[in-house]
C-alpha positions in Angstrom: 0.0 -0.2 -0.1 2.9 2.3 1.2 4.4 1.7 -2.1 1.4 2.2 -4.4 1.0 5.7 -2.4 4.1 6.6 -3.3 4.0 5.7 -7.0 0.5 8.0 -7.2 2.5 11.0 -5.4 5.5 10.4 -8.0 3.0 10.4 -10.9 1.1 13.4 -9.7 4.3 15.1 -9.5 5.7 14.5 -13.1 2.4 15.6 -14.0 2.6 18.9 -12.7 6.2 19.6 -13.1 5.6 18.8 -17.0 2.3 21.3 -16.7 4.2 24.2 -14.4 7.3 24.0 -17.3 5.2 24.6 -20.3 6.2 20.4 -21.4 2.1 19.6 -20.3 2.0 18.5 -24.2 4.1 15.9 -23.6 1.1 14.3 -21.8 -1.1 14.8 -24.7 1.7 13.3 -27.2 1.5 9.9 -24.9 -2.3 9.8 -25.3 -2.0 9.7 -28.6 1.3 7.2 -29.1 2.6 5.1 -25.9 -1.4 5.0 -24.5 -2.0 3.4 -27.9 1.0 0.8 -28.6 2.8 3.0 -30.3 6.3 4.6 -29.9 5.9 7.5 -31.9 2.5 9.0 -33.7 0.8 7.2 -36.4 -1.1 7.3 -39.6 -4.4 6.8 -37.9 -4.5 9.7 -35.0 -6.7 12.1 -36.9 -8.8 11.7 -34.2 -7.0 13.4 -31.8 -6.6 17.0 -34.1 -7.9 20.2 -34.3 -9.1 20.2 -38.2 -8.9 22.3 -41.3 -11.1 20.5 -43.6 -10.0 21.0 -47.9 -13.2 19.8 -49.5 -13.2 17.7 -52.3 -14.3 18.8 -55.9 -18.1 19.6 -56.2 -17.6 17.3 -60.0 -15.1 14.9 -58.7 -12.9 13.1 -61.1 -12.6 9.4 -60.8 -9.9 7.5 -61.5 -10.6 5.2 -64.3 -10.4 1.6 -63.3 -8.9 -1.1 -65.4 -7.8 -3.3 -62.9 -5.1 -6.1 -63.6 -5.6 -9.6 -63.7 -3.3 -12.2 -62.0 -1.4 -9.3 -60.1 0.1 -10.7 -57.3 2.9 -9.8 -54.8 5.7 -12.2 -54.7 6.1 -13.9 -51.5 8.8 -12.0 -50.3 7.1 -8.7 -51.2 4.5 -10.1 -49.4 6.1 -10.6 -46.3 7.5 -7.3 -46.8 3.4 -5.7 -46.7 2.7 -7.4 -43.5 6.2 -6.8 -41.8 5.6 -3.1 -42.1 2.1 -2.6 -41.8 1.2 -1.5 -45.2 -2.7 -0.2 -45.3 -2.5 0.4 -48.9 -0.8 0.2 -52.6 -1.8 2.0 -55.3 -0.3 1.4 -59.5 -1.7 4.6 -61.5 -0.4 4.8 -65.5 -2.2 8.5 -66.6 -5.5 8.1 -65.3 -6.5 4.8 -64.6 -6.1 2.9 -61.4 -4.1 -0.5 -62.5 -3.6 -2.0 -59.1 -5.4 -1.1 -55.9 -5.0 -2.7 -52.5 -6.0 -2.2 -48.9 -4.8 -4.1 -45.8 -5.0 -3.8 -41.6 -9.0 -2.1 -42.3 -8.4 0.6 -44.9 -10.3 0.7 -47.4 -10.2 3.7 -50.5 -12.5 5.9 -48.2 -10.0 6.3 -45.3 -8.3 9.0 -44.9 -4.2 8.5 -43.2 -1.8 10.7 -42.2 0.8 11.8 -44.7 2.9 13.1 -42.4 6.2 14.6 -44.4 4.7 13.7 -47.4 2.6 17.2 -47.4 5.9 18.7 -47.1 5.6 18.2 -50.9 2.3 19.7 -51.0 3.4 23.1 -49.4 6.1 23.7 -52.1 3.3 23.0 -54.6 1.3 25.9 -52.7 4.6 28.0 -52.8 4.4 27.5 -56.5 0.5 28.6 -56.8 2.1 31.6 -55.3 4.6 31.7 -58.0 1.9 31.4 -60.7 0.1 33.9 -59.4 3.4 36.6 -59.7 2.9 37.0 -55.7 6.5 35.5 -55.2 9.5 34.7 -56.3 11.8 32.1 -55.1 15.1 34.3 -55.9 14.0 36.9 -53.0 14.8 37.5 -49.8 12.5 35.4 -47.0 12.2 38.9 -45.2 10.7 40.8 -48.2 7.5 38.8 -47.2 8.1 37.9 -43.5 9.1 40.8 -41.9 11.0 39.3 -38.5 13.6 38.4 -41.3 13.7 41.4 -43.4 17.1 43.4 -44.1 19.8 42.5 -41.8 18.1 39.5 -39.8 17.5 37.7 -42.8 21.2 37.7 -43.7 19.8 37.5 -47.2 18.6 33.7 -47.0 16.2 33.3 -49.9 13.0 31.1 -50.2 14.5 28.8 -52.7 17.1 27.9 -50.0 13.6 27.4 -47.2 12.3 25.5 -50.1 15.7 23.5 -50.6 16.1 22.8 -46.7 19.5 24.7 -46.6 18.7 27.3 -44.4 21.1 26.1 -41.9 18.4 27.1 -39.3 19.5 24.8 -36.3 15.3 23.4 -35.6 16.4 19.8 -35.2 14.4 17.2 -36.6 14.4 14.5 -33.3 11.0 13.0 -33.3 12.5 11.1 -30.2 13.7 13.6 -28.0 10.0 15.2 -26.2 11.9 18.4 -25.6 13.1 18.7 -29.5 11.5 21.2 -31.8 9.2 18.3 -33.9 7.7 16.8 -30.7 6.7 21.0 -29.6 5.8 21.7 -33.2 3.6 18.0 -33.4 2.0 18.5 -29.8 2.5 21.5 -28.6 0.1 24.8 -29.6 0.4 28.5 -30.6 3.0 27.2 -33.6 4.1 30.8 -34.1 5.9 31.5 -31.0 7.9 28.3 -31.8 8.8 29.2 -35.3 9.5 32.8 -34.3 12.6 32.0 -31.1 14.8 30.8 -34.4 16.7 33.7 -36.7 18.7 32.8 -39.6 22.2 32.1 -39.0 25.3 34.3 -40.3 25.9 31.3 -43.1 23.3 29.8 -44.8 23.0 28.0 -48.4 26.4 25.4 -48.3 24.6 22.3 -46.2 21.2 20.5 -47.0 19.6 19.3 -43.6 16.5 18.4 -43.6 14.3 20.0 -41.1 10.5 20.6 -40.7 11.0 23.9 -39.3 11.9 24.6 -43.0 8.6 24.0 -44.1 6.8 25.8 -41.1 8.1 29.0 -42.7 6.8 28.2 -46.0 3.5 27.6 -44.6 3.5 30.5 -42.7 5.1 32.4 -46.4 2.1 31.3 -48.2 -0.7 32.3 -45.1 1.0 35.3 -45.2 -0.2 37.1 -48.6 -3.8 37.9 -47.9 -5.4 35.1 -50.0 -6.4 32.5 -47.2 -5.1 30.0 -45.3 -2.3 27.2 -46.6 -5.6 24.6 -46.8 -7.9 27.8 -48.9 -5.0 28.0 -51.2 -4.3 23.8 -51.5 -8.2 23.7 -52.2 -8.9 26.7 -54.6 -5.6 25.8 -56.3 -5.5 22.2 -56.6 -7.4 19.4 -54.7 -10.4 21.0 -56.5 -9.0 21.3 -59.9 -7.4 17.6 -59.5 -11.2 16.7 -59.0 -10.4 15.0 -55.5 -13.1 12.5 -54.7 -13.1 13.1 -50.9 -12.5 15.5 -48.4 -9.1 16.2 -47.0 -8.3 17.8 -44.0 -5.0 19.4 -42.1 -4.3 19.6 -38.1 -3.8 23.0 -37.1 -2.3 24.0 -34.0 -5.7 25.3 -32.1 -9.1 24.9 -33.6 -10.2 26.3 -36.9 -12.9 29.1 -35.6 -9.9 30.7 -33.6 -7.6 31.3 -36.1 -5.3 27.9 -35.9 -2.5 27.1 -37.9 -1.7 23.7 -40.5 1.0 22.1 -38.6 2.0 22.0 -42.7 5.2 20.1 -41.8 2.8 16.7 -41.2 -1.0 15.9 -40.6 -2.6 16.3 -43.7 -4.9 13.4 -44.2 -6.3 11.9 -47.4 -7.3 9.0 -49.3 -4.6 6.9 -50.9 -6.5 7.6 -54.2 -6.6 11.1 -53.6 -3.1 11.4 -52.6 -2.1 9.9 -56.1 -3.3 12.8 -57.5 -0.3 14.7 -56.8 1.4 12.0 -57.7 0.0 13.0 -61.8 -0.2 16.6 -61.0 4.0 15.8 -60.9 4.3 13.8 -63.5 3.0 16.6 -66.0 4.5 19.2 -65.1 1.7 20.9 -62.9 -0.8 20.3 -65.2 -4.1 18.6 -64.9 -5.8 17.2 -68.1 -4.3 20.3 -70.0 -5.0 22.9 -67.5 -1.8 24.1 -65.9 -1.8 24.6 -62.2 1.2 25.5 -61.0 3.8 26.8 -63.2 5.6 24.5 -65.1 9.4 26.0 -65.0 8.3 26.3 -60.9 7.4 22.3 -61.0 10.5 22.0 -63.4 12.6 23.1 -60.5 11.1 21.6 -57.9 12.3 18.4 -59.1 15.8 19.5 -60.5 18.6 18.2 -58.0 19.8 21.0 -55.6 23.2 20.2 -56.4 22.3 21.3 -60.8 20.8 24.5 -59.2 23.0 25.9 -56.2 26.6 24.3 -56.7 27.6 25.6 -53.0 25.3 23.0 -52.1 26.2 18.9 -53.3 22.9 17.3 -52.3 21.5 15.6 -55.4 18.7 13.7 -53.9 16.7 16.0 -53.2 14.6 19.6 -54.4 12.2 21.4 -53.6 10.7 19.7 -50.4 11.0 16.2 -52.2 13.7 13.6 -52.6 14.8 12.5 -56.0 16.4 10.0 -57.6 17.0 7.3 -60.7 15.5 4.1 -61.5 18.1 1.0 -62.2 17.3 1.4 -65.2 18.0 5.4 -65.1 14.6 6.7 -65.1 14.2 10.4 -63.3 11.6 9.8 -60.1 10.3 12.2 -57.7 8.9 11.1 -54.0 6.5 12.7 -51.2 7.8 10.2 -48.6 6.6 10.7 -44.7 7.6 9.0 -41.5 5.9 5.7 -41.5 6.4 5.0 -45.0 4.2 7.3 -46.5 5.0 7.1 -50.3 4.0 8.5 -53.8 6.3 7.9 -56.3 5.9 10.2 -59.9 8.2 8.5 -62.7 7.4 11.0 -65.7 8.9 9.5 -68.3 6.2 6.3 -67.5 3.3 8.5 -66.5 3.4 5.9 -63.6 2.0 6.9 -59.9 2.8 4.7 -57.6 1.3 4.9 -53.6 2.0 3.1 -50.5 0.5 4.3 -47.4 1.5 1.8 -43.3 2.1 2.1 -40.1 6.0 1.8 -40.6 8.8 1.3 -43.0 12.6 0.2 -43.4 14.4 2.3 -41.3 17.5 1.9 -43.6 18.7 4.4 -46.4 20.1 3.1 -49.8 22.7 6.1 -50.5 20.8 8.9 -49.7 17.3 7.9 -50.1 14.6 5.8 -48.0 15.8 2.3 -49.1 11.8 1.4 -49.0 11.9 3.9 -52.2 13.4 1.3 -54.1 11.6 -1.8 -53.0 8.2 0.5 -54.0 9.4 0.9 -57.4 10.4 -2.2 -57.8 6.7 -3.7 -56.8 5.0 -1.1 -59.3 6.7 -1.7 -61.8 6.4 -5.4 -62.0 2.8 -4.3 -61.5 3.0 -2.0 -64.6 4.3 -4.8 -66.5 1.5 -6.7 -66.5 -0.9 -4.6 -68.1 
């Protein structure tokens, strides 16, 4: 009995300590993760979110469904999907859905968290602003966000933010409950968190993957006076692309209280609708002949950093998107998220491969997540059966 009392007192003291020191968000994080059996955030956490709705198109544009007959995964691939708890796997050629499979209670109408795959959506939203003549990627960030104006911005450009070359020490450790990303994911008042950071004297020479850069881009888009980031995405891409289902973006406060999109993650959509972004990239920002995002911007988005900025040797990344080549030399881009969310575009084949799931192989092949090669191999193997 005495031990139980001591334990209760210790727990109460720990909780009080977290609340007093401003770390109460850790309790929310534990509710969403450890108390549900996960070590980290996962794709089914929408129930915990304040949300902003990105409404589906009034006249949706369903994919043409032509299922491949006798299309099956190899035994090794089946085991891979089981081991890493896949939720969906789709293969699309042009407007045609060739293959679609779901696991773990998911189906074509289930929305899931994109995690960092939506960083590419934020880049495309910047592209919408470029298309409208409101932003130039060569401009200094301070021209749009006043706290970085003049000497404070050290000359940091919008393109450097798009390419993750700011050198701002946000940090990207999701396992540190006191770190920047844990605060950004679970704490309220994201803007306050962002404003603690300044631009260092040197920037542009090194690539460092950090969600804080994406948050700056989301702030930039929202500062242009044409609505929230979600509204930009809704009117500029989601509805023109004929999305069949609403998408949702997690906020740092309720929508009616002016919440800000946690734009480095928390974009919730169906696998079928995620695929629309892959098709948009395959067609240089055009959708069925309508140019939604400036083609020059999209070309720059999928151009390796090293080809645009010789000062930096990162050849595997563009504007908030992963880049590579298949074994037979075909260029691809990949929107990728924490738990193994992948939207792969291979323009030469007009091919899109979508995989969502609860986990992924944590290893890398060179600079890219190793899962990308596996997913492309599986997708092309199915595509070859058409």
